[in-house]
PDB file of N, CA, C and O in Angstrom:
ATOM      1  N   MET A   1     144.367 210.224 135.241  1.00  0.00           N
ATOM      2  CA  MET A   1     144.723 208.988 135.905  1.00  0.00           C
ATOM      3  C   MET A   1     143.595 207.955 135.774  1.00  0.00           C
ATOM      4  O   MET A   1     143.849 206.770 135.554  1.00  0.00           O
ATOM      5  N   LYS A   2     142.346 208.423 135.914  1.00  0.00           N
ATOM      6  CA  LYS A   2     141.218 207.497 135.828  1.00  0.00           C
ATOM      7  C   LYS A   2     141.142 206.863 134.444  1.00  0.00           C
ATOM      8  O   LYS A   2     140.914 205.661 134.311  1.00  0.00           O
ATOM      9  N   ARG A   3     141.338 207.687 133.415  1.00  0.00           N
ATOM     10  CA  ARG A   3     141.271 207.157 132.052  1.00  0.00           C
ATOM     11  C   ARG A   3     142.409 206.182 131.791  1.00  0.00           C
ATOM     12  O   ARG A   3     142.248 205.195 131.073  1.00  0.00           O
ATOM     13  N   LEU A   4     143.546 206.470 132.375  1.00  0.00           N
ATOM     14  CA  LEU A   4     144.680 205.572 132.216  1.00  0.00           C
ATOM     15  C   LEU A   4     144.343 204.199 132.784  1.00  0.00           C
ATOM     16  O   LEU A   4     144.663 203.176 132.179  1.00  0.00           O
ATOM     17  N   LEU A   5     143.696 204.179 133.949  1.00  0.00           N
ATOM     18  CA  LEU A   5     143.308 202.901 134.551  1.00  0.00           C
ATOM     19  C   LEU A   5     142.313 202.158 133.674  1.00  0.00           C
ATOM     20  O   LEU A   5     142.402 200.940 133.520  1.00  0.00           O
ATOM     21  N   VAL A   6     141.370 202.887 133.102  1.00  0.00           N
ATOM     22  CA  VAL A   6     140.380 202.263 132.230  1.00  0.00           C
ATOM     23  C   VAL A   6     141.057 201.670 131.002  1.00  0.00           C
ATOM     24  O   VAL A   6     140.776 200.535 130.617  1.00  0.00           O
ATOM     25  N   LEU A   7     141.941 202.433 130.394  1.00  0.00           N
ATOM     26  CA  LEU A   7     142.608 201.938 129.197  1.00  0.00           C
ATOM     27  C   LEU A   7     143.554 200.792 129.504  1.00  0.00           C
ATOM     28  O   LEU A   7     143.703 199.872 128.699  1.00  0.00           O
ATOM     29  N   MET A   8     144.195 200.844 130.664  1.00  0.00           N
ATOM     30  CA  MET A   8     145.053 199.727 131.055  1.00  0.00           C
ATOM     31  C   MET A   8     144.214 198.468 131.213  1.00  0.00           C
ATOM     32  O   MET A   8     144.631 197.378 130.821  1.00  0.00           O
ATOM     33  N   SER A   9     143.031 198.627 131.789  1.00  0.00           N
ATOM     34  CA  SER A   9     142.137 197.482 131.940  1.00  0.00           C
ATOM     35  C   SER A   9     141.710 196.952 130.576  1.00  0.00           C
ATOM     36  O   SER A   9     141.593 195.744 130.373  1.00  0.00           O
ATOM     37  N   PHE A  10     141.480 197.878 129.644  1.00  0.00           N
ATOM     38  CA  PHE A  10     141.127 197.477 128.282  1.00  0.00           C
ATOM     39  C   PHE A  10     142.227 196.615 127.682  1.00  0.00           C
ATOM     40  O   PHE A  10     141.956 195.569 127.093  1.00  0.00           O
ATOM     41  N   PHE A  11     143.465 197.058 127.833  1.00  0.00           N
ATOM     42  CA  PHE A  11     144.581 196.304 127.268  1.00  0.00           C
ATOM     43  C   PHE A  11     144.695 194.928 127.924  1.00  0.00           C
ATOM     44  O   PHE A  11     145.028 193.947 127.259  1.00  0.00           O
ATOM     45  N   LEU A  12     144.421 194.857 129.212  1.00  0.00           N
ATOM     46  CA  LEU A  12     144.443 193.564 129.899  1.00  0.00           C
ATOM     47  C   LEU A  12     143.332 192.663 129.372  1.00  0.00           C
ATOM     48  O   LEU A  12     143.533 191.463 129.184  1.00  0.00           O
ATOM     49  N   PHE A  13     142.161 193.247 129.135  1.00  0.00           N
ATOM     50  CA  PHE A  13     141.027 192.498 128.602  1.00  0.00           C
ATOM     51  C   PHE A  13     141.364 191.921 127.238  1.00  0.00           C
ATOM     52  O   PHE A  13     141.125 190.741 126.981  1.00  0.00           O
ATOM     53  N   ILE A  14     141.911 192.741 126.377  1.00  0.00           N
ATOM     54  CA  ILE A  14     142.275 192.280 125.042  1.00  0.00           C
ATOM     55  C   ILE A  14     143.316 191.157 125.138  1.00  0.00           C
ATOM     56  O   ILE A  14     143.279 190.207 124.357  1.00  0.00           O
ATOM     57  N   GLY A  15     144.229 191.267 126.081  1.00  0.00           N
ATOM     58  CA  GLY A  15     145.258 190.248 126.249  1.00  0.00           C
ATOM     59  C   GLY A  15     144.710 188.906 126.678  1.00  0.00           C
ATOM     60  O   GLY A  15     145.354 187.877 126.471  1.00  0.00           O
ATOM     61  N   THR A  16     143.528 188.901 127.273  1.00  0.00           N
ATOM     62  CA  THR A  16     142.931 187.642 127.717  1.00  0.00           C
ATOM     63  C   THR A  16     142.108 186.970 126.635  1.00  0.00           C
ATOM     64  O   THR A  16     141.599 185.868 126.837  1.00  0.00           O
ATOM     65  N   LEU A  17     141.973 187.615 125.497  1.00  0.00           N
ATOM     66  CA  LEU A  17     141.198 187.052 124.407  1.00  0.00           C
ATOM     67  C   LEU A  17     142.117 186.757 123.217  1.00  0.00           C
ATOM     68  O   LEU A  17     142.180 187.540 122.270  1.00  0.00           O
ATOM     69  N   PRO A  18     142.817 185.642 123.268  1.00  0.00           N
ATOM     70  CA  PRO A  18     143.787 185.341 122.215  1.00  0.00           C
ATOM     71  C   PRO A  18     143.199 185.375 120.812  1.00  0.00           C
ATOM     72  O   PRO A  18     143.886 185.776 119.873  1.00  0.00           O
ATOM     73  N   ALA A  19     141.964 184.971 120.650  1.00  0.00           N
ATOM     74  CA  ALA A  19     141.358 184.957 119.322  1.00  0.00           C
ATOM     75  C   ALA A  19     141.259 186.358 118.750  1.00  0.00           C
ATOM     76  O   ALA A  19     141.387 186.547 117.540  1.00  0.00           O
ATOM     77  N   PHE A  20     141.033 187.343 119.611  1.00  0.00           N
ATOM     78  CA  PHE A  20     140.900 188.717 119.157  1.00  0.00           C
ATOM     79  C   PHE A  20     142.215 189.474 119.245  1.00  0.00           C
ATOM     80  O   PHE A  20     142.459 190.382 118.450  1.00  0.00           O
ATOM     81  N   ALA A  21     143.048 189.121 120.181  1.00  0.00           N
ATOM     82  CA  ALA A  21     144.267 189.890 120.449  1.00  0.00           C
ATOM     83  C   ALA A  21     145.186 189.978 119.238  1.00  0.00           C
ATOM     84  O   ALA A  21     145.803 191.019 119.012  1.00  0.00           O
ATOM     85  N   ALA A  22     145.287 188.933 118.474  1.00  0.00           N
ATOM     86  CA  ALA A  22     146.187 188.940 117.323  1.00  0.00           C
ATOM     87  C   ALA A  22     145.707 189.901 116.239  1.00  0.00           C
ATOM     88  O   ALA A  22     146.519 190.449 115.494  1.00  0.00           O
ATOM     89  N   ASP A  23     144.406 190.108 116.145  1.00  0.00           N
ATOM     90  CA  ASP A  23     143.839 190.936 115.089  1.00  0.00           C
ATOM     91  C   ASP A  23     143.467 192.347 115.545  1.00  0.00           C
ATOM     92  O   ASP A  23     143.254 193.224 114.708  1.00  0.00           O
ATOM     93  N   ALA A  24     143.386 192.575 116.833  1.00  0.00           N
ATOM     94  CA  ALA A  24     142.902 193.854 117.346  1.00  0.00           C
ATOM     95  C   ALA A  24     144.057 194.820 117.611  1.00  0.00           C
ATOM     96  O   ALA A  24     144.929 194.543 118.435  1.00  0.00           O
ATOM     97  N   PRO A  25     144.056 195.947 116.911  1.00  0.00           N
ATOM     98  CA  PRO A  25     145.094 196.948 117.198  1.00  0.00           C
ATOM     99  C   PRO A  25     144.812 197.622 118.531  1.00  0.00           C
ATOM    100  O   PRO A  25     143.663 197.700 118.965  1.00  0.00           O
ATOM    101  N   LEU A  26     145.844 198.099 119.164  1.00  0.00           N
ATOM    102  CA  LEU A  26     145.694 198.806 120.430  1.00  0.00           C
ATOM    103  C   LEU A  26     145.674 200.294 120.165  1.00  0.00           C
ATOM    104  O   LEU A  26     146.230 200.769 119.175  1.00  0.00           O
ATOM    105  N   ILE A  27     145.027 201.026 121.061  1.00  0.00           N
ATOM    106  CA  ILE A  27     144.930 202.472 120.951  1.00  0.00           C
ATOM    107  C   ILE A  27     145.353 203.083 122.277  1.00  0.00           C
ATOM    108  O   ILE A  27     144.990 202.582 123.341  1.00  0.00           O
ATOM    109  N   SER A  28     146.107 204.145 122.214  1.00  0.00           N
ATOM    110  CA  SER A  28     146.542 204.799 123.447  1.00  0.00           C
ATOM    111  C   SER A  28     145.420 205.693 123.972  1.00  0.00           C
ATOM    112  O   SER A  28     144.475 206.006 123.248  1.00  0.00           O
ATOM    113  N   LYS A  29     145.531 206.094 125.217  1.00  0.00           N
ATOM    114  CA  LYS A  29     144.504 206.965 125.789  1.00  0.00           C
ATOM    115  C   LYS A  29     144.447 208.296 125.053  1.00  0.00           C
ATOM    116  O   LYS A  29     143.364 208.858 124.892  1.00  0.00           O
ATOM    117  N   ASP A  30     145.583 208.810 124.604  1.00  0.00           N
ATOM    118  CA  ASP A  30     145.593 210.080 123.882  1.00  0.00           C
ATOM    119  C   ASP A  30     144.948 209.942 122.503  1.00  0.00           C
ATOM    120  O   ASP A  30     144.239 210.841 122.052  1.00  0.00           O
ATOM    121  N   GLU A  31     145.194 208.822 121.844  1.00  0.00           N
ATOM    122  CA  GLU A  31     144.566 208.578 120.547  1.00  0.00           C
ATOM    123  C   GLU A  31     143.053 208.468 120.690  1.00  0.00           C
ATOM    124  O   GLU A  31     142.298 209.026 119.894  1.00  0.00           O
ATOM    125  N   LEU A  32     142.623 207.740 121.716  1.00  0.00           N
ATOM    126  CA  LEU A  32     141.196 207.591 121.954  1.00  0.00           C
ATOM    127  C   LEU A  32     140.570 208.932 122.310  1.00  0.00           C
ATOM    128  O   LEU A  32     139.501 209.278 121.806  1.00  0.00           O
ATOM    129  N   LYS A  33     141.223 209.672 123.162  1.00  0.00           N
ATOM    130  CA  LYS A  33     140.721 210.981 123.576  1.00  0.00           C
ATOM    131  C   LYS A  33     140.485 211.881 122.361  1.00  0.00           C
ATOM    132  O   LYS A  33     139.488 212.600 122.300  1.00  0.00           O
ATOM    133  N   ALA A  34     141.398 211.838 121.407  1.00  0.00           N
ATOM    134  CA  ALA A  34     141.281 212.659 120.202  1.00  0.00           C
ATOM    135  C   ALA A  34     140.135 212.199 119.298  1.00  0.00           C
ATOM    136  O   ALA A  34     139.614 212.995 118.517  1.00  0.00           O
ATOM    137  N   LYS A  35     139.739 210.940 119.391  1.00  0.00           N
ATOM    138  CA  LYS A  35     138.709 210.395 118.513  1.00  0.00           C
ATOM    139  C   LYS A  35     137.312 210.404 119.109  1.00  0.00           C
ATOM    140  O   LYS A  35     136.333 210.207 118.388  1.00  0.00           O
ATOM    141  N   ILE A  36     137.203 210.627 120.408  1.00  0.00           N
ATOM    142  CA  ILE A  36     135.889 210.621 121.054  1.00  0.00           C
ATOM    143  C   ILE A  36     135.010 211.689 120.399  1.00  0.00           C
ATOM    144  O   ILE A  36     135.403 212.847 120.263  1.00  0.00           O
ATOM    145  N   GLY A  37     133.832 211.270 120.005  1.00  0.00           N
ATOM    146  CA  GLY A  37     132.876 212.181 119.395  1.00  0.00           C
ATOM    147  C   GLY A  37     132.991 212.315 117.887  1.00  0.00           C
ATOM    148  O   GLY A  37     132.211 213.042 117.272  1.00  0.00           O
ATOM    149  N   THR A  38     133.953 211.626 117.279  1.00  0.00           N
ATOM    150  CA  THR A  38     134.086 211.698 115.829  1.00  0.00           C
ATOM    151  C   THR A  38     133.214 210.632 115.170  1.00  0.00           C
ATOM    152  O   THR A  38     132.807 209.658 115.802  1.00  0.00           O
ATOM    153  N   THR A  39     132.943 210.840 113.902  1.00  0.00           N
ATOM    154  CA  THR A  39     132.136 209.895 113.137  1.00  0.00           C
ATOM    155  C   THR A  39     132.934 208.621 112.876  1.00  0.00           C
ATOM    156  O   THR A  39     134.138 208.668 112.620  1.00  0.00           O
ATOM    157  N   GLY A  40     132.250 207.489 112.946  1.00  0.00           N
ATOM    158  CA  GLY A  40     132.883 206.230 112.584  1.00  0.00           C
ATOM    159  C   GLY A  40     133.542 205.485 113.725  1.00  0.00           C
ATOM    160  O   GLY A  40     134.175 204.454 113.500  1.00  0.00           O
ATOM    161  N   ILE A  41     133.409 205.988 114.955  1.00  0.00           N
ATOM    162  CA  ILE A  41     133.990 205.289 116.101  1.00  0.00           C
ATOM    163  C   ILE A  41     132.917 205.110 117.171  1.00  0.00           C
ATOM    164  O   ILE A  41     132.162 206.033 117.476  1.00  0.00           O
ATOM    165  N   SER A  42     132.866 203.920 117.727  1.00  0.00           N
ATOM    166  CA  SER A  42     131.954 203.630 118.835  1.00  0.00           C
ATOM    167  C   SER A  42     132.765 203.019 119.959  1.00  0.00           C
ATOM    168  O   SER A  42     133.572 202.116 119.741  1.00  0.00           O
ATOM    169  N   ILE A  43     132.542 203.515 121.154  1.00  0.00           N
ATOM    170  CA  ILE A  43     133.244 203.017 122.331  1.00  0.00           C
ATOM    171  C   ILE A  43     132.264 202.151 123.098  1.00  0.00           C
ATOM    172  O   ILE A  43     131.188 202.603 123.488  1.00  0.00           O
ATOM    173  N   LEU A  44     132.646 200.902 123.310  1.00  0.00           N
ATOM    174  CA  LEU A  44     131.772 199.926 123.954  1.00  0.00           C
ATOM    175  C   LEU A  44     132.349 199.500 125.289  1.00  0.00           C
ATOM    176  O   LEU A  44     133.493 199.054 125.376  1.00  0.00           O
ATOM    177  N   ASP A  45     131.548 199.641 126.316  1.00  0.00           N
ATOM    178  CA  ASP A  45     131.915 199.211 127.666  1.00  0.00           C
ATOM    179  C   ASP A  45     131.422 197.779 127.818  1.00  0.00           C
ATOM    180  O   ASP A  45     130.216 197.545 127.905  1.00  0.00           O
ATOM    181  N   VAL A  46     132.334 196.825 127.850  1.00  0.00           N
ATOM    182  CA  VAL A  46     131.952 195.408 127.878  1.00  0.00           C
ATOM    183  C   VAL A  46     132.070 194.776 129.267  1.00  0.00           C
ATOM    184  O   VAL A  46     132.118 193.553 129.406  1.00  0.00           O
ATOM    185  N   ARG A  47     132.117 195.626 130.280  1.00  0.00           N
ATOM    186  CA  ARG A  47     132.149 195.068 131.640  1.00  0.00           C
ATOM    187  C   ARG A  47     130.834 194.382 131.945  1.00  0.00           C
ATOM    188  O   ARG A  47     129.798 194.730 131.379  1.00  0.00           O
ATOM    189  N   SER A  48     130.875 193.415 132.835  1.00  0.00           N
ATOM    190  CA  SER A  48     129.667 192.678 133.166  1.00  0.00           C
ATOM    191  C   SER A  48     129.178 192.992 134.569  1.00  0.00           C
ATOM    192  O   SER A  48     129.936 193.417 135.440  1.00  0.00           O
ATOM    193  N   GLY A  49     127.895 192.769 134.753  1.00  0.00           N
ATOM    194  CA  GLY A  49     127.243 192.850 136.052  1.00  0.00           C
ATOM    195  C   GLY A  49     127.646 194.011 136.917  1.00  0.00           C
ATOM    196  O   GLY A  49     127.596 195.172 136.509  1.00  0.00           O
ATOM    197  N   ARG A  50     128.044 193.673 138.115  1.00  0.00           N
ATOM    198  CA  ARG A  50     128.372 194.671 139.123  1.00  0.00           C
ATOM    199  C   ARG A  50     129.612 195.491 138.746  1.00  0.00           C
ATOM    200  O   ARG A  50     129.723 196.654 139.134  1.00  0.00           O
ATOM    201  N   ASP A  51     130.531 194.903 138.003  1.00  0.00           N
ATOM    202  CA  ASP A  51     131.709 195.646 137.560  1.00  0.00           C
ATOM    203  C   ASP A  51     131.296 196.894 136.791  1.00  0.00           C
ATOM    204  O   ASP A  51     131.911 197.953 136.919  1.00  0.00           O
ATOM    205  N   TRP A  52     130.251 196.753 135.998  1.00  0.00           N
ATOM    206  CA  TRP A  52     129.771 197.890 135.221  1.00  0.00           C
ATOM    207  C   TRP A  52     128.881 198.803 136.057  1.00  0.00           C
ATOM    208  O   TRP A  52     129.092 200.015 136.089  1.00  0.00           O
ATOM    209  N   SER A  53     127.907 198.240 136.721  1.00  0.00           N
ATOM    210  CA  SER A  53     126.911 199.059 137.407  1.00  0.00           C
ATOM    211  C   SER A  53     127.473 199.844 138.590  1.00  0.00           C
ATOM    212  O   SER A  53     126.982 200.931 138.893  1.00  0.00           O
ATOM    213  N   SER A  54     128.483 199.319 139.256  1.00  0.00           N
ATOM    214  CA  SER A  54     129.007 200.001 140.434  1.00  0.00           C
ATOM    215  C   SER A  54     130.234 200.866 140.152  1.00  0.00           C
ATOM    216  O   SER A  54     130.765 201.502 141.063  1.00  0.00           O
ATOM    217  N   SER A  55     130.679 200.896 138.921  1.00  0.00           N
ATOM    218  CA  SER A  55     131.895 201.636 138.599  1.00  0.00           C
ATOM    219  C   SER A  55     131.645 203.128 138.441  1.00  0.00           C
ATOM    220  O   SER A  55     130.647 203.546 137.855  1.00  0.00           O
ATOM    221  N   GLU A  56     132.552 203.913 138.965  1.00  0.00           N
ATOM    222  CA  GLU A  56     132.498 205.359 138.758  1.00  0.00           C
ATOM    223  C   GLU A  56     133.335 205.753 137.543  1.00  0.00           C
ATOM    224  O   GLU A  56     133.340 206.919 137.148  1.00  0.00           O
ATOM    225  N   PHE A  57     134.036 204.799 136.952  1.00  0.00           N
ATOM    226  CA  PHE A  57     134.904 205.050 135.802  1.00  0.00           C
ATOM    227  C   PHE A  57     134.202 204.612 134.519  1.00  0.00           C
ATOM    228  O   PHE A  57     134.194 203.433 134.167  1.00  0.00           O
ATOM    229  N   LYS A  58     133.623 205.573 133.841  1.00  0.00           N
ATOM    230  CA  LYS A  58     132.953 205.297 132.577  1.00  0.00           C
ATOM    231  C   LYS A  58     133.367 206.368 131.577  1.00  0.00           C
ATOM    232  O   LYS A  58     133.437 207.551 131.912  1.00  0.00           O
ATOM    233  N   ILE A  59     133.637 205.951 130.370  1.00  0.00           N
ATOM    234  CA  ILE A  59     134.001 206.892 129.330  1.00  0.00           C
ATOM    235  C   ILE A  59     132.725 207.530 128.801  1.00  0.00           C
ATOM    236  O   ILE A  59     131.778 206.839 128.422  1.00  0.00           O
ATOM    237  N   LYS A  60     132.715 208.851 128.781  1.00  0.00           N
ATOM    238  CA  LYS A  60     131.537 209.587 128.334  1.00  0.00           C
ATOM    239  C   LYS A  60     131.208 209.191 126.891  1.00  0.00           C
ATOM    240  O   LYS A  60     132.072 209.209 126.014  1.00  0.00           O
ATOM    241  N   GLY A  61     129.960 208.838 126.668  1.00  0.00           N
ATOM    242  CA  GLY A  61     129.512 208.452 125.337  1.00  0.00           C
ATOM    243  C   GLY A  61     129.654 206.977 125.033  1.00  0.00           C
ATOM    244  O   GLY A  61     129.219 206.520 123.975  1.00  0.00           O
ATOM    245  N   ALA A  62     130.261 206.214 125.947  1.00  0.00           N
ATOM    246  CA  ALA A  62     130.419 204.778 125.715  1.00  0.00           C
ATOM    247  C   ALA A  62     129.059 204.085 125.770  1.00  0.00           C
ATOM    248  O   ALA A  62     128.154 204.507 126.489  1.00  0.00           O
ATOM    249  N   ILE A  63     128.945 203.029 125.003  1.00  0.00           N
ATOM    250  CA  ILE A  63     127.714 202.251 124.925  1.00  0.00           C
ATOM    251  C   ILE A  63     127.926 200.954 125.696  1.00  0.00           C
ATOM    252  O   ILE A  63     128.961 200.304 125.548  1.00  0.00           O
ATOM    253  N   ARG A  64     126.977 200.586 126.494  1.00  0.00           N
ATOM    254  CA  ARG A  64     127.044 199.334 127.254  1.00  0.00           C
ATOM    255  C   ARG A  64     126.796 198.168 126.314  1.00  0.00           C
ATOM    256  O   ARG A  64     125.793 198.151 125.601  1.00  0.00           O
ATOM    257  N   ALA A  65     127.692 197.197 126.304  1.00  0.00           N
ATOM    258  CA  ALA A  65     127.560 196.018 125.450  1.00  0.00           C
ATOM    259  C   ALA A  65     128.108 194.811 126.194  1.00  0.00           C
ATOM    260  O   ALA A  65     129.280 194.787 126.570  1.00  0.00           O
ATOM    261  N   SER A  66     127.285 193.837 126.400  1.00  0.00           N
ATOM    262  CA  SER A  66     127.708 192.629 127.101  1.00  0.00           C
ATOM    263  C   SER A  66     128.663 191.821 126.232  1.00  0.00           C
ATOM    264  O   SER A  66     128.352 191.496 125.086  1.00  0.00           O
ATOM    265  N   GLY A  67     129.828 191.500 126.788  1.00  0.00           N
ATOM    266  CA  GLY A  67     130.809 190.711 126.050  1.00  0.00           C
ATOM    267  C   GLY A  67     130.274 189.357 125.628  1.00  0.00           C
ATOM    268  O   GLY A  67     130.608 188.858 124.554  1.00  0.00           O
ATOM    269  N   LYS A  68     129.445 188.763 126.469  1.00  0.00           N
ATOM    270  CA  LYS A  68     128.920 187.437 126.143  1.00  0.00           C
ATOM    271  C   LYS A  68     127.858 187.474 125.042  1.00  0.00           C
ATOM    272  O   LYS A  68     127.532 186.440 124.458  1.00  0.00           O
ATOM    273  N   ASP A  69     127.314 188.671 124.756  1.00  0.00           N
ATOM    274  CA  ASP A  69     126.308 188.811 123.708  1.00  0.00           C
ATOM    275  C   ASP A  69     126.884 189.405 122.425  1.00  0.00           C
ATOM    276  O   ASP A  69     126.157 189.998 121.628  1.00  0.00           O
ATOM    277  N   TYR A  70     128.176 189.245 122.232  1.00  0.00           N
ATOM    278  CA  TYR A  70     128.867 189.801 121.061  1.00  0.00           C
ATOM    279  C   TYR A  70     128.156 189.457 119.752  1.00  0.00           C
ATOM    280  O   TYR A  70     127.985 190.320 118.891  1.00  0.00           O
ATOM    281  N   ASP A  71     127.745 188.210 119.605  1.00  0.00           N
ATOM    282  CA  ASP A  71     127.100 187.789 118.352  1.00  0.00           C
ATOM    283  C   ASP A  71     125.837 188.586 118.053  1.00  0.00           C
ATOM    284  O   ASP A  71     125.477 188.761 116.889  1.00  0.00           O
ATOM    285  N   LYS A  72     125.166 189.065 119.081  1.00  0.00           N
ATOM    286  CA  LYS A  72     123.936 189.842 118.885  1.00  0.00           C
ATOM    287  C   LYS A  72     124.241 191.293 118.529  1.00  0.00           C
ATOM    288  O   LYS A  72     123.769 191.788 117.505  1.00  0.00           O
ATOM    289  N   TRP A  73     125.016 191.974 119.352  1.00  0.00           N
ATOM    290  CA  TRP A  73     125.213 193.413 119.128  1.00  0.00           C
ATOM    291  C   TRP A  73     126.231 193.732 118.050  1.00  0.00           C
ATOM    292  O   TRP A  73     126.206 194.833 117.499  1.00  0.00           O
ATOM    293  N   SER A  74     127.116 192.818 117.731  1.00  0.00           N
ATOM    294  CA  SER A  74     128.124 193.103 116.708  1.00  0.00           C
ATOM    295  C   SER A  74     127.493 193.323 115.326  1.00  0.00           C
ATOM    296  O   SER A  74     128.081 193.990 114.474  1.00  0.00           O
ATOM    297  N   LYS A  75     126.330 192.780 115.112  1.00  0.00           N
ATOM    298  CA  LYS A  75     125.635 192.949 113.831  1.00  0.00           C
ATOM    299  C   LYS A  75     125.091 194.365 113.648  1.00  0.00           C
ATOM    300  O   LYS A  75     124.692 194.743 112.547  1.00  0.00           O
ATOM    301  N   ASP A  76     125.077 195.146 114.728  1.00  0.00           N
ATOM    302  CA  ASP A  76     124.560 196.516 114.671  1.00  0.00           C
ATOM    303  C   ASP A  76     125.581 197.508 114.111  1.00  0.00           C
ATOM    304  O   ASP A  76     125.258 198.677 113.902  1.00  0.00           O
ATOM    305  N   TYR A  77     126.794 197.053 113.871  1.00  0.00           N
ATOM    306  CA  TYR A  77     127.868 197.940 113.422  1.00  0.00           C
ATOM    307  C   TYR A  77     128.382 197.502 112.060  1.00  0.00           C
ATOM    308  O   TYR A  77     128.497 196.310 111.774  1.00  0.00           O
ATOM    309  N   SER A  78     128.688 198.495 111.223  1.00  0.00           N
ATOM    310  CA  SER A  78     129.213 198.176 109.896  1.00  0.00           C
ATOM    311  C   SER A  78     130.688 197.798 110.001  1.00  0.00           C
ATOM    312  O   SER A  78     131.345 198.091 111.000  1.00  0.00           O
ATOM    313  N   ARG A  79     131.187 197.160 108.986  1.00  0.00           N
ATOM    314  CA  ARG A  79     132.598 196.750 108.962  1.00  0.00           C
ATOM    315  C   ARG A  79     133.525 197.955 108.855  1.00  0.00           C
ATOM    316  O   ARG A  79     134.709 197.854 109.178  1.00  0.00           O
ATOM    317  N   ASP A  80     133.007 199.081 108.410  1.00  0.00           N
ATOM    318  CA  ASP A  80     133.800 200.295 108.277  1.00  0.00           C
ATOM    319  C   ASP A  80     133.938 201.058 109.595  1.00  0.00           C
ATOM    320  O   ASP A  80     134.778 201.948 109.721  1.00  0.00           O
ATOM    321  N   GLN A  81     133.122 200.707 110.555  1.00  0.00           N
ATOM    322  CA  GLN A  81     133.123 201.410 111.831  1.00  0.00           C
ATOM    323  C   GLN A  81     134.228 200.878 112.739  1.00  0.00           C
ATOM    324  O   GLN A  81     134.501 199.679 112.771  1.00  0.00           O
ATOM    325  N   THR A  82     134.852 201.787 113.468  1.00  0.00           N
ATOM    326  CA  THR A  82     135.878 201.409 114.436  1.00  0.00           C
ATOM    327  C   THR A  82     135.213 201.197 115.785  1.00  0.00           C
ATOM    328  O   THR A  82     134.517 202.079 116.288  1.00  0.00           O
ATOM    329  N   LEU A  83     135.431 200.026 116.367  1.00  0.00           N
ATOM    330  CA  LEU A  83     134.890 199.716 117.687  1.00  0.00           C
ATOM    331  C   LEU A  83     136.031 199.671 118.685  1.00  0.00           C
ATOM    332  O   LEU A  83     137.043 199.008 118.457  1.00  0.00           O
ATOM    333  N   VAL A  84     135.863 200.382 119.793  1.00  0.00           N
ATOM    334  CA  VAL A  84     136.836 200.346 120.890  1.00  0.00           C
ATOM    335  C   VAL A  84     136.115 199.692 122.061  1.00  0.00           C
ATOM    336  O   VAL A  84     135.138 200.231 122.581  1.00  0.00           O
ATOM    337  N   LEU A  85     136.605 198.529 122.469  1.00  0.00           N
ATOM    338  CA  LEU A  85     136.022 197.820 123.603  1.00  0.00           C
ATOM    339  C   LEU A  85     136.907 198.046 124.824  1.00  0.00           C
ATOM    340  O   LEU A  85     138.134 198.000 124.738  1.00  0.00           O
ATOM    341  N   TYR A  86     136.261 198.292 125.961  1.00  0.00           N
ATOM    342  CA  TYR A  86     137.040 198.427 127.174  1.00  0.00           C
ATOM    343  C   TYR A  86     136.295 197.836 128.357  1.00  0.00           C
ATOM    344  O   TYR A  86     135.071 197.709 128.352  1.00  0.00           O
ATOM    345  N   CYS A  87     137.070 197.480 129.367  1.00  0.00           N
ATOM    346  CA  CYS A  87     136.523 197.002 130.633  1.00  0.00           C
ATOM    347  C   CYS A  87     137.476 197.430 131.738  1.00  0.00           C
ATOM    348  O   CYS A  87     138.617 197.809 131.474  1.00  0.00           O
ATOM    349  N   ALA A  88     137.010 197.368 132.958  1.00  0.00           N
ATOM    350  CA  ALA A  88     137.866 197.757 134.088  1.00  0.00           C
ATOM    351  C   ALA A  88     137.649 196.801 135.231  1.00  0.00           C
ATOM    352  O   ALA A  88     138.272 196.946 136.283  1.00  0.00           O
TER     353      ALA A  88
END
């Protein structure tokens, strides 16, 4: 149930970013669960401030990445890598 809430929040986040929403494929919780820990995928928690620090809902292995600093951290990943961004 907790993961479902996180992924639902992710889908809501993507829906609020029209520039990215048209190009970003969606992933189900089961698909993500199967890919956690595999090569070529990075899970990024893009929640800000207190939303991130006070949350008990975090995906194991996710990397903290500020959404507003996308231009900085996005250069750390190759174009071949799959990035999954989520927020809650």
